C-alpha positions, 0 to 999 in steps of 0.5 A, a space after each residue: 903942908 900943901 894948900 887945900 880949901 881948908 888952909 889958913 888963908 881961907 879960914 882967915 878970910 872967912 873969920 875976918 868979917 867977924 873981927 873987923 880986921 885982918 889983924 884981929 882975925 890973925 890973933 884969933 887964928 893963932 891964939 884963941 883956944 877953942 874948947 871943942 878942939 881940946 883947947 887947940 887953936 885954929 892954927 893948930 887944927 889947920 897944921 894937923 890937917 883938921 881945917 874942915 873941922 874949923 870950918 864946920 865949927 864956924 858954920 855952927 856958930 853962924 847957925 846959932 849952935 854955939 851962940 
């Protein structure tokens, strides 16, 4: 997979402050099943080329939509 602005490193750097550590961010990225993505993880979404949707999801959380 080629690097884009929606690659794993960018998503991880975006979520790391939410979790307080790189390790917790990585665990979320690899293991958390996201209901709105048919129970896929952020990692699976990136692998499928759907990183922009992950970033949109995170932005929605930041704005309080999923709070």
